[in-house]
Each structure stands twice: as C-alpha cells, then as structure tokens.
C-alpha positions as CSV (number, residue, x, y, z in Angstrom):
1,M,0.0,0.0,0.0
2,W,2.8,2.5,0.9
3,K,4.5,1.9,-2.4
4,Q,1.4,3.3,-4.1
5,L,1.8,6.7,-2.5
6,E,3.6,9.2,-4.8
7,P,3.9,12.5,-3.0
8,T,6.1,14.1,-5.6
9,G,6.6,17.9,-5.8
10,T,4.4,18.2,-8.8
11,H,1.6,16.1,-7.4
12,L,1.6,18.0,-4.1
13,T,1.5,21.3,-6.0
14,Y,-1.7,20.2,-7.7
15,L,-3.1,19.2,-4.4
16,L,-2.1,22.3,-2.4
17,L,-2.7,24.9,-5.0
18,S,-6.2,23.6,-5.8
19,L,-6.9,23.4,-2.1
20,F,-6.0,27.0,-1.6
21,L,-8.1,28.1,-4.6
22,I,-11.1,26.0,-3.5
23,L,-11.0,27.5,0.1
24,Y,-10.6,31.0,-1.2
25,G,-13.3,30.6,-3.8
26,V,-15.8,29.1,-1.3
27,F,-15.2,32.0,1.2
28,S,-14.3,34.7,-1.3
29,L,-17.2,37.1,-0.5
30,F,-16.6,36.7,3.2
31,I,-12.9,37.3,2.9
32,R,-13.3,40.3,0.6
33,N,-16.4,41.9,2.0
34,R,-16.1,41.1,5.7
35,L,-12.4,40.7,6.4
36,H,-11.4,43.2,3.7
37,L,-8.6,40.9,2.4
38,S,-7.7,39.9,-1.2
39,E,-5.9,36.9,-2.7
40,P,-2.4,38.3,-3.2
41,P,-1.3,38.5,0.4
42,L,-3.1,35.3,1.3
43,A,-1.6,33.5,-1.7
44,T,1.9,34.8,-0.9
45,V,1.7,33.7,2.7
46,F,0.4,30.3,1.5
47,G,3.5,30.0,-0.8
48,I,5.9,31.0,2.0
49,I,4.4,28.4,4.4
50,F,4.5,25.6,1.9
51,G,7.7,26.8,0.2
52,P,11.3,25.7,0.9
53,R,11.7,28.2,3.8
54,V,9.1,26.5,6.0
55,S,7.6,23.1,5.0
56,G,9.7,22.5,1.9
57,I,6.8,21.0,-0.1
58,L,6.7,23.6,-2.9
59,N,10.2,24.1,-4.2
60,P,10.3,25.8,-7.6
61,E,14.1,25.8,-7.8
62,K,14.3,22.0,-7.3
63,W,11.7,21.6,-10.1
64,G,13.9,23.5,-12.6
65,L,11.7,26.7,-12.7
66,D,14.3,29.3,-13.4
67,D,14.5,33.0,-14.5
68,V,13.2,32.2,-17.9
69,F,10.0,30.7,-16.5
70,M,9.6,33.7,-14.1
71,Q,10.0,36.1,-17.0
72,E,7.4,34.5,-19.2
73,F,4.9,33.8,-16.4
74,T,5.0,37.4,-15.2
75,R,4.8,38.6,-18.9
76,V,1.6,36.6,-19.5
77,I,0.0,37.7,-16.2
78,L,0.8,41.4,-16.8
79,G,-0.3,41.2,-20.5
80,L,-3.7,39.8,-19.5
81,Q,-4.1,42.3,-16.7
82,V,-3.2,45.5,-18.6
83,F,-5.3,44.3,-21.6
84,A,-8.3,43.9,-19.2
85,V,-7.7,47.4,-17.7
86,G,-7.8,48.7,-21.3
87,V,-11.1,46.9,-22.0
88,E,-12.6,48.2,-18.7
89,T,-11.5,51.8,-19.2
90,P,-14.7,53.9,-19.5
91,R,-15.6,55.4,-22.8
92,G,-14.0,58.8,-23.4
93,Y,-12.0,58.5,-20.2
94,F,-8.7,59.6,-21.8
95,R,-10.2,62.5,-23.6
96,K,-11.6,63.9,-20.4
97,N,-8.8,62.9,-17.9
98,W,-5.6,62.8,-19.9
99,P,-3.9,65.6,-17.8
100,S,-4.4,63.7,-14.6
101,I,-3.0,60.5,-16.2
102,A,-0.1,62.4,-17.7
103,I,0.9,63.7,-14.2
104,F,1.0,60.2,-12.8
105,L,3.0,58.8,-15.8
106,G,5.4,61.8,-15.8
107,P,6.3,63.7,-12.6
108,V,5.0,61.0,-10.2
109,M,6.9,58.1,-11.9
110,A,10.0,60.2,-12.4
111,F,10.0,61.4,-8.7
112,G,9.6,57.8,-7.5
113,W,12.4,56.6,-9.7
114,L,14.9,59.1,-8.5
115,I,13.9,59.0,-4.8
116,C,14.1,55.2,-4.7
117,A,17.5,55.4,-6.4
118,G,18.6,57.9,-3.8
119,F,17.5,55.6,-0.9
120,I,19.3,52.6,-2.4
121,Y,22.4,54.6,-3.0
122,A,22.4,55.9,0.6
123,L,21.6,52.6,2.3
124,F,24.0,50.4,0.3
125,P,27.4,52.1,0.2
126,S,28.9,49.5,-2.1
127,V,26.3,50.2,-4.8
128,D,27.0,52.8,-7.4
129,F,24.4,55.3,-8.6
130,G,24.0,53.5,-12.0
131,T,23.0,50.3,-10.3
132,S,20.7,52.2,-8.0
133,I,18.7,53.8,-10.8
134,V,18.3,50.4,-12.6
135,I,17.0,48.8,-9.4
136,S,14.7,51.8,-8.7
137,A,13.3,51.7,-12.3
138,C,11.9,48.2,-11.5
139,L,9.9,49.8,-8.6
140,T,8.4,52.7,-10.6
141,P,5.2,51.0,-12.0
142,T,2.0,50.6,-10.0
143,D,1.2,46.9,-10.3
144,P,-2.2,46.3,-12.1
145,V,-2.7,42.9,-10.4
146,L,-2.4,44.2,-6.9
147,A,-4.3,47.4,-7.8
148,A,-7.1,45.3,-9.1
149,S,-7.2,43.3,-5.9
150,V,-7.8,46.5,-3.9
151,L,-10.0,48.5,-6.4
152,S,-12.1,45.6,-7.8
153,N,-15.8,45.1,-6.9
154,S,-15.9,44.7,-3.2
155,Q,-17.5,46.3,-0.1
156,F,-14.4,48.5,0.3
157,S,-14.0,49.6,-3.3
158,S,-17.7,50.7,-3.3
159,R,-16.7,53.3,-0.6
160,V,-14.2,54.9,-2.9
161,P,-15.4,57.4,-5.6
162,A,-15.6,56.0,-9.1
163,R,-13.2,58.7,-10.5
164,I,-10.5,57.6,-8.0
165,R,-10.9,54.0,-8.9
166,H,-10.7,54.7,-12.6
167,L,-7.7,57.0,-12.1
168,L,-5.7,54.4,-10.2
169,S,-6.8,51.5,-12.5
170,V,-5.9,53.3,-15.7
171,E,-2.6,54.5,-14.2
172,S,-1.7,50.9,-13.3
173,G,-2.5,49.7,-16.8
174,C,-0.4,52.3,-18.4
175,N,2.7,52.6,-16.2
176,D,4.1,49.1,-16.5
177,G,4.8,49.9,-20.1
178,S,5.8,53.4,-19.3
179,S,8.5,52.2,-17.0
180,F,10.6,50.8,-19.9
181,P,12.2,54.2,-20.7
182,F,13.3,54.5,-17.0
183,L,14.8,51.0,-17.0
184,Y,16.6,51.3,-20.3
185,L,18.0,54.8,-19.5
186,G,19.3,53.4,-16.3
187,L,20.9,50.4,-18.0
188,S,22.6,52.7,-20.5
189,I,24.1,54.8,-17.6
190,L,25.1,51.6,-15.8
191,T,27.0,50.3,-18.8
192,R,28.7,53.6,-19.2
193,S,27.7,54.3,-22.8
194,S,28.6,57.7,-24.3
195,F,26.1,60.4,-23.6
196,G,25.3,61.0,-27.3
197,G,25.1,57.3,-28.0
198,T,22.9,56.7,-25.0
199,L,20.5,59.4,-25.8
200,K,20.3,58.4,-29.5
201,K,19.7,54.7,-28.7
202,W,17.2,55.5,-25.9
203,F,15.1,57.8,-28.1
204,L,15.2,55.8,-31.3
205,I,14.9,52.3,-29.8
206,T,13.1,52.7,-26.4
207,I,10.8,55.7,-27.1
208,L,10.0,55.4,-30.8
209,W,10.3,51.7,-31.5
210,Q,9.4,50.0,-28.2
211,C,6.9,52.5,-26.8
212,L,5.4,54.7,-29.5
213,L,5.1,51.9,-32.2
214,A,3.6,49.6,-29.5
215,I,0.9,52.1,-28.8
216,V,0.1,52.7,-32.5
217,L,0.2,49.0,-33.3
218,G,-2.0,48.2,-30.3
219,L,-4.6,50.7,-31.3
220,I,-4.7,49.3,-34.8
221,L,-4.8,45.7,-33.7
222,G,-7.6,46.4,-31.1
223,S,-9.7,48.2,-33.7
224,L,-9.3,45.4,-36.3
225,A,-10.2,42.8,-33.7
226,N,-13.3,44.7,-32.8
227,R,-14.4,44.9,-36.4
228,L,-13.6,41.2,-37.0
229,L,-15.6,40.0,-34.0
230,R,-18.5,42.3,-34.8
231,F,-18.5,41.0,-38.4
232,A,-18.5,37.4,-37.3
233,D,-21.3,38.1,-34.8
234,R,-23.4,39.9,-37.4
235,K,-23.1,36.9,-39.7
236,E,-23.6,34.5,-36.9
237,Y,-20.3,32.8,-37.5
238,V,-19.2,32.9,-33.8
239,G,-20.6,30.9,-30.9
240,R,-21.4,32.5,-27.6
241,A,-18.7,30.6,-25.8
242,S,-16.1,32.0,-28.2
243,Y,-16.4,35.6,-27.2
244,L,-14.3,35.3,-24.1
245,V,-11.9,32.8,-25.7
246,F,-11.4,35.5,-28.3
247,Y,-10.8,38.1,-25.6
248,L,-8.2,36.0,-23.8
249,L,-6.4,34.9,-26.9
250,L,-6.3,38.4,-28.3
251,A,-4.5,39.5,-25.1
252,I,-2.0,36.7,-25.4
253,F,-1.6,37.4,-29.1
254,C,-0.7,41.0,-28.2
255,V,2.0,39.9,-25.8
256,G,3.4,37.4,-28.4
257,L,3.4,40.0,-31.1
258,A,5.1,42.6,-28.9
259,S,7.8,40.2,-27.6
260,T,8.5,39.0,-31.1
261,L,9.0,42.5,-32.5
262,G,10.9,43.7,-29.4
263,L,8.2,46.2,-28.5
264,D,6.8,47.2,-25.2
265,D,4.5,44.3,-24.4
266,F,2.3,46.1,-21.9
267,L,1.7,49.4,-23.8
268,L,0.7,47.3,-26.8
269,A,-1.7,45.1,-24.8
270,F,-3.2,48.1,-22.9
271,S,-3.7,50.1,-26.1
272,A,-5.2,47.0,-27.9
273,G,-7.6,46.4,-25.0
274,A,-8.8,50.1,-25.0
275,A,-9.3,50.1,-28.7
276,F,-11.0,46.7,-28.8
277,A,-13.7,47.7,-26.3
278,R,-13.9,51.4,-27.2
279,D,-17.6,51.3,-28.2
280,G,-18.8,49.1,-25.4
281,W,-20.3,46.5,-27.7
282,F,-18.1,43.6,-26.5
283,A,-18.9,44.2,-22.8
284,T,-22.7,44.1,-23.5
285,R,-22.3,40.8,-25.3
286,T,-20.4,39.2,-22.5
287,A,-22.2,40.7,-19.5
288,E,-23.4,37.4,-18.2
289,S,-20.1,35.5,-18.3
290,N,-17.7,35.1,-15.4
291,L,-15.0,33.1,-17.3
292,A,-12.5,35.9,-17.4
293,S,-12.7,36.5,-13.7
294,I,-12.3,32.7,-13.0
295,I,-9.2,32.5,-15.2
296,D,-7.8,35.7,-13.8
297,L,-8.2,34.3,-10.2
298,L,-6.5,31.1,-11.1
299,L,-3.5,32.8,-12.8
300,N,-3.1,35.6,-10.2
301,S,-3.3,33.4,-7.2
302,T,-0.9,30.9,-8.8
303,M,1.5,33.7,-9.5
304,F,1.6,34.8,-5.9
305,V,1.8,31.3,-4.5
306,Y,4.8,30.8,-6.8
307,F,6.3,34.0,-5.7
308,G,5.9,33.1,-2.0
309,A,7.7,29.8,-2.6
310,S,10.4,31.5,-4.7
311,I,11.5,34.3,-2.3
312,P,15.3,34.2,-2.1
313,W,15.6,34.3,1.7
314,S,19.3,33.5,1.7
315,D,20.1,36.4,-0.6
316,F,18.8,38.9,1.9
317,T,22.1,38.6,3.6
318,I,25.1,38.7,1.2
319,H,28.6,39.1,2.5
320,T,31.2,39.1,-0.3
321,D,34.0,41.4,-1.3
322,L,31.8,42.7,-4.1
323,I,28.7,43.2,-2.0
324,P,29.6,43.5,1.7
325,D,26.5,45.5,3.0
326,M,23.4,43.5,2.2
327,T,21.7,43.0,5.5
328,P,18.0,42.6,6.6
329,W,17.9,45.8,8.5
330,R,19.0,47.8,5.5
331,L,16.3,46.1,3.4
332,F,13.7,46.9,6.1
333,A,14.8,50.5,6.2
334,L,14.7,50.7,2.4
335,L,11.1,49.2,2.4
336,I,9.9,51.7,4.9
337,L,11.4,54.7,3.1
338,I,10.0,53.5,-0.2
339,L,6.5,53.0,1.1
340,L,6.5,56.4,2.8
341,F,8.2,58.6,0.1
342,R,8.0,56.9,-3.3
343,R,4.6,58.3,-4.2
344,L,2.9,60.1,-1.3
345,P,4.9,63.4,-1.2
346,I,4.8,64.0,-5.0
347,V,1.0,63.1,-5.3
348,L,0.3,65.5,-2.4
349,A,2.5,68.2,-4.1
350,M,0.8,67.7,-7.5
351,K,-2.8,67.6,-6.0
352,P,-3.7,71.1,-7.2
353,F,-2.9,70.1,-10.8
354,I,-4.7,66.7,-10.8
355,K,-8.3,67.4,-11.8
356,S,-9.5,63.9,-10.9
357,I,-8.4,64.4,-7.2
358,H,-10.7,66.8,-5.3
359,T,-9.6,66.6,-1.7
360,W,-6.4,66.0,0.3
361,P,-7.6,62.6,1.7
362,E,-8.2,61.5,-1.9
363,A,-4.6,62.6,-2.7
364,A,-3.3,60.7,0.3
365,F,-5.2,57.6,-0.8
366,C,-3.8,57.8,-4.3
367,G,-0.4,58.4,-3.0
368,H,-0.5,55.4,-0.8
369,F,-2.1,52.9,-3.2
370,G,0.8,52.5,-5.6
371,P,1.6,48.8,-4.9
372,M,4.7,47.1,-6.4
373,G,4.2,43.5,-7.5
374,V,4.3,41.4,-10.7
375,G,5.5,44.3,-12.8
376,A,8.5,44.9,-10.6
377,L,9.4,41.2,-10.8
378,F,9.2,41.2,-14.6
379,L,11.3,44.3,-14.9
380,A,13.9,42.8,-12.5
381,I,14.3,39.8,-14.7
382,E,14.4,42.1,-17.8
383,A,17.2,44.1,-16.2
384,R,19.2,41.0,-15.3
385,A,18.8,39.7,-18.8
386,Q,20.2,42.9,-20.3
387,L,23.2,42.8,-17.9
388,E,23.8,39.0,-18.4
389,T,23.3,38.6,-22.1
390,D,22.7,42.1,-23.5
391,T,19.4,40.8,-24.8
392,A,15.9,40.5,-23.4
393,S,16.5,36.7,-22.8
394,P,18.0,35.9,-19.3
395,E,20.2,33.1,-18.4
396,P,18.3,30.3,-16.5
397,R,20.5,31.1,-13.5
398,P,22.8,34.1,-12.8
399,P,26.4,33.4,-14.1
400,P,29.0,32.2,-11.6
401,P,31.0,35.0,-9.9
402,G,33.7,36.6,-11.9
403,E,32.2,36.0,-15.4
404,L,30.7,39.5,-15.7
405,D,32.1,42.9,-15.5
406,P,32.1,43.9,-11.8
407,R,29.5,46.7,-12.3
408,K,27.2,44.3,-14.2
409,E,27.7,41.5,-11.7
410,K,26.8,43.8,-8.8
411,G,23.6,44.7,-10.5
412,V,22.8,41.0,-11.3
413,R,23.4,40.0,-7.7
414,L,21.5,42.8,-6.1
415,I,18.4,43.4,-8.3
416,W,16.5,40.2,-7.5
417,P,16.8,40.1,-3.7
418,I,16.1,43.9,-3.3
419,I,13.1,43.8,-5.6
420,C,11.7,40.6,-4.0
421,F,12.0,42.1,-0.5
422,V,10.2,45.3,-1.5
423,V,7.5,43.4,-3.4
424,L,6.9,41.1,-0.4
425,G,6.5,44.2,1.8
426,S,4.2,45.9,-0.7
427,I,2.0,42.9,-1.0
428,L,1.5,42.6,2.7
429,V,1.2,46.4,3.4
430,H,-1.1,47.3,0.5
431,G,-3.0,44.1,0.8
432,L,-3.8,44.7,4.4
433,S,-4.4,48.5,4.0
434,T,-8.1,48.0,3.2
435,L,-8.6,46.2,6.5
436,A,-6.6,48.8,8.4
437,I,-8.4,51.8,6.8
438,S,-11.8,50.2,7.4
439,L,-11.0,49.2,11.0
440,G,-9.5,52.6,11.8
441,L,-12.5,54.5,10.4
442,S,-14.9,52.3,12.2
443,L,-13.2,52.6,15.6
444,S,-13.0,56.4,15.2
445,R,-16.8,56.6,15.3
446,P,-18.9,56.6,18.5
447,K,-20.1,53.1,19.3
448,G,-23.7,53.9,18.5
449,E,-22.8,54.9,15.0
450,R,-20.7,51.9,14.1
451,A,-21.9,49.0,11.9
452,S,-22.5,45.7,13.7
453,L,-19.9,44.1,11.5
454,L,-16.8,45.7,10.0
455,G,-17.7,44.6,6.5
456,A,-21.2,46.1,6.9
457,E,-19.8,49.6,6.7
458,T,-21.2,51.2,3.5
459,D,-20.5,54.9,4.0
460,G,-18.0,56.5,1.7
461,L,-14.5,57.0,3.0
462,V,-14.1,60.1,5.1
463,G,-12.7,63.1,3.3
464,M,-13.6,61.9,-0.2
465,V,-16.3,63.6,-2.4
466,H,-19.1,61.1,-3.1
467,S,-21.7,63.5,-4.4
468,D,-23.7,61.8,-7.3
469,N,-24.6,65.1,-8.8
470,E,-21.1,66.3,-9.3
471,E,-20.5,67.2,-13.0
472,E,-17.3,65.1,-13.4
473,D,-18.8,62.0,-11.7
474,D,-21.9,62.3,-13.9
475,E,-19.8,62.4,-17.0
476,E,-17.8,59.4,-16.0
477,E,-20.9,57.4,-15.1
478,E,-22.5,58.3,-18.4
479,G,-19.3,57.1,-20.1
480,D,-19.5,53.8,-18.2
481,E,-23.1,53.3,-19.3
482,E,-22.5,54.3,-22.9
483,G,-19.4,52.2,-23.1
484,G,-21.2,49.2,-21.6
485,Q,-18.6,48.8,-18.9
486,V,-20.9,48.5,-16.0
487,N,-21.3,44.7,-16.2
488,G,-18.4,43.9,-18.5
489,P,-15.9,41.2,-17.9
490,S,-13.5,42.1,-15.1
491,Y,-10.1,40.7,-14.6
492,G,-9.0,41.1,-11.1
493,T,-12.5,41.2,-9.6
C-alpha cells in the first residue's frame, strides 16, 4: 500500500494549489467583504508556508523553474491584466482625464524613480548610482494585479469614488509599459555608454520603437479585432462561448506580437484592449459571463503562491567582497522609506494640478495605493537579462561569480533580492491596508454609529467627495453606461 503513494513535488503542487483556490473561492465574499482581504497577500503567505523556507513542499528551484520561467509567467500575467484594464476603461476617459493620467505617468513616476534610487544609493554604500537607478526603475510602476485586488468590486471599493478607482486603475494599466524608458535609460548609464550614443539609442529604440510603435500597433490591432468579431457576430459565425476565448487569446496574441517584435508588451496590450472595447459592444455581449474572472483568479493566485515559494531568503544577507553590505535591517529601512516617500509626497504636491483628485484625503489615498508586484518582478528579470546577455533573454540562473564585468555583476546579484523584499513588503502592506483603513474609520466613530460588523460599513470613506450630482462624476458614469462597462468582464475582480 505504501508503495502506491507518490507525494512528488508536482503532485503535491496540484493538491495544495487547488486546495487554496477552493477554500478562497468558497469563502471569497466573506474574505473580501467582511475581512477586507484579497488573494495576493493570502496566496503569498500560503506560498511561504509551503515553500522551501518552512515546510519545503513547494520548491520551484528544485523543479527547474528558473529565471526564464519567471520572466514568461509574469509577462503573461501582466499582459492579460493590462489588456483587461484597457477593456474596462470607461468610454471617453482619456479624452476627459488625460492631464491627470499624464501627471501620474510623468512627474509622479520620475520622482519615485529618483527618490528610490537615492535611498538605495544611501543605504548600500557598495552600490554605485548607476546600479541604484536600474533597481529603482523596477519599482516605478504601480502593479495592475495588486491594484485590481484593492480596487475591484468589493465592499471596500464601493466606498471609494468611481473617479479615484478609474484613475488608479488606468494608471496601473499604463505605467508598467511606461517604466521601460526609465529602465533602459538606467541600463545605459550603468554600462557607461557615451552620452550621445545613450541618448540616441534611448530615443530611437526605447521611445520610438518600443513605446510609440507599440501604442500605435495596439490601437490598430484592437480596432481590427473589434471589427472582425462584430462582423462574425453579425453573420452568426461565432458561438457565444467563443467571445471570451477571443478576448483572452487576443490579449496573449498582443503579448506574443510585442515580444516577437521587441516592442513594449504592456503598452501594446493596454492600447489594444482600450481600442478593442472602445464602443462598449463587447462588454454588453459578455455581461453574463464570469469566465474571465475565473481564469484571472487562477492565474493571479498561482503567481503569488509561486512568488511566495520562490522568495530568495538566503540572498537577503550577502557578505562578499563585491557586496559587503546586504543586511536585513538595510532592506527593512529601504522598504519603509519607499512606502513612505516613493509616491505620497509627490502626489500631495501635485494635487492642485490633478483634476480627478478633489480633496487632500483623496490625494493621500492615491499616494498610498501604488503597490509594487508582478510588474517589478518582470522588470527585475528584464534588467538581469540585459546585464547578463545584452538581450531580453535571461540566463536560466545568474552566471558564476567573476564571469561578468564587476558593475554588471553587482547589478545582477542585487536586483533580485532587493526587488523581492520590497515586493513582499508591498503585497503585505497594501494588501492589508483596506482592512486597516476600514477598522480605523470604524473605531473612530462613536459606538452607537458603528456598523455591527466591520464589513457592513457602506458609507463613503471620510474626506472623499461622493456626491452623485457632481459634474465630473456624472460624465464618467455616463461614459460607463454608454461604453457598456458596468457589467463587462472584469479581470482582477
């Protein structure tokens, strides 16, 4: 009988991962609406508990899952998520709110990039500024997966004005792709290219080819896909079940096309999603389906379980001649500084210029909710690939010591542990913020005015404008209805 048992790593992964998803799915409404928790922190903690650090059951390294797998897995997750954000963007949103989005993609991202680089440079004396700005570039984007877990349809998100949810959602969809210029400029500085050569390559390759062409191609592709699907629907060539299959495969096609052409995967996917659903027709045709949400839950939860099991705990303490100052207390100090100063000060400073933000509490909320997650992991692998092979394809494992130029080797050794530590902190802090905010606001009220249960609180968050007759909110709600986005498919919900 005992010989029949086969508790291999793969078999136990099927067992444990499905068990987690079953339990979360069964109690998902209670977890989200009563406990104010989402799947990323829970899945990450689950991965840590069953990973090599604790129980040792889930061990990605032992199974041969390397940097190449991490790069492609995060690429697909992000591609699907930013495509979904593009699909869910209300009709006419960019036309009305582009100045607010531009501030978040410009000054806010640039400030976060430079301030994070300054913290890394100050806390790790062995790290040069070139390496610092490459690492900080990985931390510039707001992660769309984590943002969706906070801003999706839940009891907490209903207490946040729609214009704030739209602003943060669209920003998270755009800035994963918008972080490529920061990353590649940092890589050029790190490798000590000439100023003229650096600027020329950065403008021609990164800005024009990778970013601008990706946007244009995405808009064209999304529009053509919309026309194709509408034609097939009008002729009754397409079955009902094929709508969402088309949706998912189009997102993956965008990622495959962009990666094949060397374009910005996420700008292309986001632009295609926005163009594909620009008239709201697709959302109205798929309003009854939940397939997209199911697949999204499976992929996102699997990603964070995998991340929890892959955290490089031993690399958080590195004592070598090349890197003598990697210690846990420095990483904790870096995490605290990044969470406090990466976004909050600049969003507060720019509040008078951001039309979508009406009050200071709203500015503080937007400044706080800039989580770092899957996007940072992808960019970290992208940076390591450029330093290891001078291409977008990484080595399965970092090269042995001494094979790379010391400046490149230092970057290769430091990027992954620093990014993983900050991402872990961001998952826990931002994932638990909804609970902390709800609990704090509830306890601040007199006992007679509190809801009987924490999750039963329905009043809008204090200090935010929730008036339904506000002109801007009315315009956005009309855009939602005209665009058919009210009941559309929702990744991350």
